[in-house]
N, C-alpha and C positions, 0 to 999 in steps of 0.2 A: 308610754306613748310618746312618739316623736313630738318635738316642740311645735312643729308647723304642719306636718301632714303624715298620715298613715298611708294614704293613696293620693294619686293625682286627680284632677278634675275630669280626666278622661278614662278613669280606671274602674269605677264601681259598676258591678253587674248584679243580676238577680241573686247569684250565689252568695253575695255579701249581705243580703237582707238579714236583719236580726243582730248584726254586729255593730259595735261602736266604731266610728271613723272620725278622722280629723282632716279637713281640707283647707288649703290656703289658695287665695287667688284674688282676682279683681271682680267687683260687682258689675256684671255685664248688663243685667236687666232686672227690673223689679216689677211685680204685678200684685196689686192690692185687691184681694177678693173679699174684703170686709173682715171676716173672722180669721182669715188666713193671709199671710204675706209670703209670696213666692219670690225667691232670690236665685237668679241664675248666676252661678259662680264659675269664672273662667280662668284657666291658666294655659300654659304653653301646649298642654296635652289634650285639652278638650273643655267640656262644659258639663256641670252637674246642677240639677235643680235642687235647691234647698228650700225648706218651708218652716215657718214659725207661726204658732198660734197667737192671736191677739191678746190672750190672757197671760202670756209669758211675761216674766219680769223684765226681760231684755228686749221685748217687742219695740218699745219706744226708741231704744238705741239703734236697732236695725232699720226701723222705719225712717229714721232721720239720715241714713247713709246716702251719700251722693254716688251716682254711677262712677265707676273706676276707682272707688276706694278699695284699698287692699285690706282684706280681712282674713282671719283664721277662725273657722267654725268647727265645733265639735258636736256630735250628735249620733243618733241611731239611724242606721240605714233601713229604709222600708221599701218594700216592693209596691209599685203603683198598681192601682186597679186597672183592669183590662181596658176600660174605656178612657183612661188617662195616660196610657203608655204612649211614648213618642218613638215610633219606629225609625225616624230619621236621625235619631241621636243615639250614639253607642251606649250612653248611660241612661237612655230614655225609659228603661224598665224599672228604675229605682229613683228615690229621692232621699235627701238627708234631712231628718227632723232636727232642727237646731236646738241644742241645749245651752251652748255657751258660744260667745263671740268675742274676739279680740280684734280691735282695729290696729293694723300694722302700718298703714300708710294712708294719710288723708289726701284729698285732692281739692284743688281750686276748681271754679267753674270751667267746663271743658270748652276749648276753642273749636273742637270738632267732635262729632258723635262717633264713638268707636263701634257701637252696635248698629250702625247705619251704612248703607252704600252710597249715601249722598256725596256728590263731588264738591269738595270745598275749595277747589282751585289749587294750582301749583304752589302759590306762595304760602298758604296756610298749611297745606299738607307737608311741605318740605321744612317749614319752620318748626313744626311740631311732628317731625318724622317719627319720633319715639311713640307718639300716640297713633299715628297713621299705621305703623307697623303692628299695632295690636289688632287692627281690623282683619277679619278672617281671610279675605282674598289676598291681601298683601302678605300676611303671615304665611299663607300657603305657598305663595310664590317664592318666598325666601327659603322655605323648607324644601321646595322643589329644587331650587338652585343647589342647595347643599347635597341633596340626593343625587342630582345629575353629576356634580363634581366627584362625588364618591364613586359613582358608577364608572365615569371616565377613568379615574385613577386606577380602579381595579382592572378594567379592561386593558389599559396600557401595560400595567405590570404583568398581567397574564400573558401578554405578547412578548415579554422579555425586555420591555423598555425600563430604563433606570431614571429616577427622578433626581435632577440636580437643580440648584439655585444659582442664578446668575446675578451679577452686581446691579444695584439700583443707581448708585452714583457712578457715572461713567462719562464717556465723551459723546459728542454729537454723531448722529448716523443719518444718512440720507434716505429716510423712509417716506419722504414726501409730505411731512407736516412740520409745523413749528415745534421746536424743542421747548421744554420747561428747563430753565437754567437755575443752578444753585451756586451762589457765590462761595468762593473758598476763603476762609479766614486766614489760613496758613500761607496761601499764595495770592496776595492782593492783586486784584484786577483779573483774576482767572476764575473760570466757572466749570463746574460739572454740568452734565446734561442728564436728566432723567431719561431712561431708555424708551424710545418710541416702540421698540420691540427688542428682544434679546438677539437680534439677527447675527451680529458679528460674534457674539459670545457662543451661540450654539454652533456656529461653524467652527470656531476655535476648539470647542469641545471635541468635535470630530477629528480635527487636526492633532489634538492631544492624544488620540488613540482610543477614545471611548466610542461607543456605538449605541444606537437606539436610545437616545435621550428624549425625555419629555419634562415639561414643567407647566404648572398652572400659573402662568406668568402675568404679573402686572405690567401694563404698558401705559405710557404717558404721552399724550399728544395735545398740543395747544391748538385745537381746532373747534369749529363751531358745532353746536349740538344739532341733532336731527332725531327723528323718531327712532331710528335704529342705531344711533351713535351717541354715546354718553360723552359730554365734554370733559376733557381733562384726563380721565383714566378709564381703563377697561382691562378685562382679563382675557387671555387666550390660552388654548391648549397648544403649547409650543412643542414642536416635534422636529427632530433631525435624525437622519440615518446615514450610515456610511456604506460604501460599495453597493449603491442601489441605482436602479433606473427609475424612470418616471412610473412605470407600472408597479414596481416594488413599493413605492410610496403610496400609490392608490390602494394596493392590496392590504397595506397596513392600516390605513385610515378608514376605509369603507366599513369593515366589520365593527369598528368602534362607534362610528356615527350611526350606522344602521341599528346596532344593538341598543345604544342609548335611546334613540328615538322610538324604537319598538317597545322598550321597557316603559317609557313614560307617555306613550301615544294615547292611552286611554281609548282604544278602539279605532283610532284613525289609522289609515293605511300608510305604510312606509315603503318607498322605492326599494325593491330587492337589489342586492349587489350582484354583479357589478353595475355601478351607476352609469347612465349614458354619458358618452364623451362627445362634446360638440366643439368644433373649432371656433375660435374667436370670430373669424370671418363669417362662418355659417350662422352663428348666433346673432350677429348684427343683422344679417340679411333675413333670417326667418322670424326673429323676435324683436328686432330693433334695439337690442340691449345685450350686454355681456353678463346680465343677471336675469336670465329668463325665468318666468314663472310657468313651469310646465304643467301646472294644473289647468291652465288655459290651453285648450287644444288647438287654437288658431295658429297656423303657420303662414307667414307671408311668402309671396313668390315674386320673382322678377318676371314681369310680363311686358318688358319694353317692346318686343317685336310686335305685340298686338297693336300698339299705337304707332309704330313706325310707318310713315306714309299714309296714315289713316285720315279719315275726315274729321277727327277731333283735333282741330288745328293747334290748340294750346300745347298739348303734349307732343304732337307730331313736330311742331316747330322747335320746341326745346330739344328734342332728340336730334333733329337735323343740324342745329347750331352747335351742339356740344356733344362729343362722343362719350363724355363721362356721365351724361344724363341717363338715369334709369327710371323706370316706372315700376312701383311695387303694388301688388294687390293684397288687400286685407280681407279675406273671406269673412262673411258674417252669417253662419248657419242659423236660420230662423229669423233673420232680420229683414226679410223681404217685404217691407211695406214702405210706402213713400213717407209715412209719418216718422218711422224710425230713422230712415235715411236723412230726412230733414233735421231731426234732432242731432244726429251725428255731425251734420254740416254746421249747425249752429254751435255745437261744442267746439269744433275745430276753429271757428272764427273767434271764439272766446279765448283760445290759446294763442291768438295772434296770427293765425294762418288765414289764407284767402278762402279756405273751405276744403271740402272733401268731395272729389268726384265719386259717383257711384252708379251702379247698375243693380236693379232688383228684378227678380225673376217671378213671373206669374203666367199662367195659361200657356206654358211651354215656350215663352220668349222673354227676352230682356226688355226692361222698361227704364225710362229716364233719358235725359238729354245725351249722356255719353253713349248709350246703346244706339240711339237714333243716329248719332254722328259717325260711329265706326261701322254700322251696318250689321245686318242679321248674321252674316257668315262669321265675322270676327267675334261677335257676341256669343254665338253658339260654340265656337272653338274655345273661347275663354271659359265658358261654363263647363265644358267637358274637361278642360285642362285642370280646373280647380275642383272638380267633383261636386259642383253645385246643382241645385234642383229648384223647382218651384217653391216659393216661400223663403228662399235664401237671398242674400245680397252680397255685393263685393264693393269695397271702397278702394280708392286709388290715391297714392302720393307720388309726386314726381320731382326730380331735381338731381343734384349730386348727392349720393347716399350719405356722405359724411355730414352733410348739412341737414338732412331730413330724417335720418335713421332714428334719432331720439324721439321725434314727434310721431313717427310711424309706430314705434314701440308703445307710446302712450295711447295712440288710437287703437292698437290691438288690445291693450288692457281695457280701454273704455268699452269696446265692443263686447269683449268677453264678459265683463262684469254686468253690463246693461242687459245682455241676453242670458245671464245666469248660466254661463258655460263653465265657470270656474268651480271645480270640486273643492269645497272648503274643508272636506273631511280627509285630507291627504297631506302627506309630506313627500314632495317630489324633488329628488336630488339630481344633480348633473355636474359633471366636470366641464369647465371651459378650458380648452387647451390651445396651444399654438398661438400664444400672444405675440404680437410684434415686439421685437427687442427695443425698438425706438419709435418715437413719435415726433412730429414737427410742431413746435410752438409757433403758431401762425402770427402771434403778436411780435415775436422777436426774430423769427426765421431760423431759430436754433434747433438743432436736433437734441432731444432729451431722451432719457430712459423712460419707457412707457410703464414699466412695472418695477420689479426688484432689480437694482443695478448689479447685484452679485450673481445673476443668473447665467447659465451656460447657453451661449448661442447655438442653435441647431446648425451643425456643419462646422463648429469650432472656429478656429482662427481663419481658416480658409474662407468661410462665409463672410467674415468681417473684412477680409482683404479684397474679395472679388465681387461682392454683391452690393447693390445700393442699400444704404443703411435702413431705409424704411421698408425694404423687402425682407430683411433678416428676421426670422422667427426665433423664439427662445423656448427652452424647456421650462415654461412658466404656465401655471395653471391656477384656476380658482375653483372652489367648490361652492355651489349655489343650492339653496333650498327655498322653494316657494317664492322665488324672486328676490331673495336676500342673500348677499354674498356672505358666506360664513368664514372663508379664509382665502388667502393667497398663498402660493407656494412655488417652489422651483427646484430644479436640479441646479446645484451651484457651480459657478466657475471655480475650478480648483487649480487652474494653471496661471502663474503670474504673467506670462506673456500675453495671454488672452485678456486678462484683467487690464493690463496697460492699454491694449488695443481698444477694448470695449469702452473704457473711460475716455480714451483719446477721441473717439468718434463723438462722444457727448461733450467734448470741449474741455476736458481736464488735461492739464499737462502732466508729464511724468512726475514732476516735483510735487504737484498738488495731490496726486494719488498717493505718493510716498508719505506726504505729511498728514493727510486726512485719514488714511487707512493703514497707518504704519503697522499696527498690531496684526491686522488681517494679512497684509502683504508679506510681512516678515515670516508669518507662519506658513504661508503658501510656498515659500522658498525652501522649506525644510521637509518636504515630502508630505503632500496633502492628498488624502484619498478622495475619490469621487464621492459626493454626498449630496443629499437633498432632503427637503422636508416641507412642512406646511404649518399653519397655525390657526385652526378654527376658533372663532370667537365664542367664549363661554357665555357672555351676556346675551348674544344673539340666539344661541342654541336654546337657552332657557326662555327667552322671549317668545320663540316659536312654540315651544312645548306648552308654555303657559297661555298661549293664544292671547297675548297682550299686544296692543298696537304701539306701545311706547316702551322703550328699553328701561326707562326710569322705574317701571313697575316691578322689575326683577333685581334691582340693586338695593342693598340695605340702606345706604345713605347717599343718594344721588345729589348732584348739584342741579341748579336750575338752568334754564336756557342760556343765561348770561354767565355760566360757569361760576356761580356763587354758591357757597354753602350757607344757606340761610339759618340753619340750626346752630352751627358753630361760629358763624360770622366770619367767614373767610372768602376772599382774601381781605387782609386788614393793613392799614399803614404801619410802618415800622418807625420807631423813634430815632432821633438823630444819633443817640449813643450807639445803638446797634448798627446803624449804617456806617458810622465811623469805624467801629470794630471790624467791619467787613470791607473797609476802604471804598465805600460806595457813596455817590452823590446823585441825587435825583434830578432828572431833567424832564419835568412833567409837561404834557401838552397844555397850551393855554386853555383856561376854562371857557366853556361855551357861554356866549352872551345870552342873558335872559331877554326874552321878547317882551315888548311893552314897556 
């Protein structure tokens, strides 16, 4: 017999009854029934009920065990009686009658209960993450993550993609976040950067003559945490292809994402391919966001003309004074009551807005101050335009769209959730396409790249030379699922002259381009193929499939909100000797003064 186990704790079945077995695992739960003591033994694979009679010589030993003690038990497998079988447990038809027990690992008093769903808070859970990971839901999430990655890898290889590994110690790259820097001992005063993404390398792989590359790639960005973003590091499915158009990239990625989500959806519906394609401009206008949640059926409309010259003086005056002013309508099917409209108005005020204008429909007509001011004819035309009926409502936001689009999107979300219009049992995908190549930094007045700086402008160099920079669109795209951006991507700029021009518009001199992107630029000069790709986020994919509100729940050893590893105690100060070896000297900010 094996030293530790003949079967796992998830393996025994009725056909094993009458045999001798040995199991090893953690004491998950104990139940004292007087003459019998039941011990639920747990390992990676499952849970088995073990039982010992109070008259056994080893009963006192087992009775004194703490939860989470690691033990090895040997005994006879017995089939449970019909009235004691547990149909919810794969091993629920049998139990192990304990004849011998060996303690393999003792435990101190537990800082958190493994057999409980109680929330112990971020600090305790992350400090004792090795215990937290024993809890069933967290354990399942990590197993799901492994299965998802395996599925992705298989699907990519089946499509003819080859897996390559790119460097971790590299140079800085303009991905839009702060780099993590690593000092060089051999080159004093110089630093490597951890890759924000393998962007330049995967393009160089294409220029090196390979094709259809992928990688489950670690990425490092020194940015603040949020619910769908892990501080410090994350993983993405990095993809690049040669001699492709935007459509070719979509056609390669869609079957992978659709297939993976369908495989692990557990009954939830998944958007069929091809996924809808929405322009960036349309997405902002209809949904108030470039990450629209299409489970919410509400689409906003531009109804500026309804208020132009109307009796609703606030909007009419704004439109008359500024030609850039627009009025957007947010339909609210089923929201046609004054009480709901007032609640939405109060919500808007809590967001720092003056409020939300509204009309609600009853008895064949519109009600509320707005309807009264614009008149019956305009109200009726608006109702018909938006397809509204009695029992519905519509809300209004007005101003310059770039200033209010985000709030309008929040209002759309609030209406959809409050009226329970969002189908939670679906995965709705879409592509956002036709991103502007540039954007204006209003604080500095400078033109900057709005997306990936290595993207091909639509219209090539002619567009850069003849169009206003802010009007130039790029072959850039995002894929979005349920309001979460899974990836950015682009058809790349493979022409040196276009790269010089594109970066020049963003304020880079030729010398700066040649210095900062020497490797990329040099490769472009020696015959670069048209190429493009994308990089869906692994953590976000698993987060969606696991139906978790926070990305931390699908990462083995996440950091806290302050980018600290509480379990391994990182980051930590470095002693003077090591600093000297790296030719570094610290210049710390002054310590904050204590109050009182």
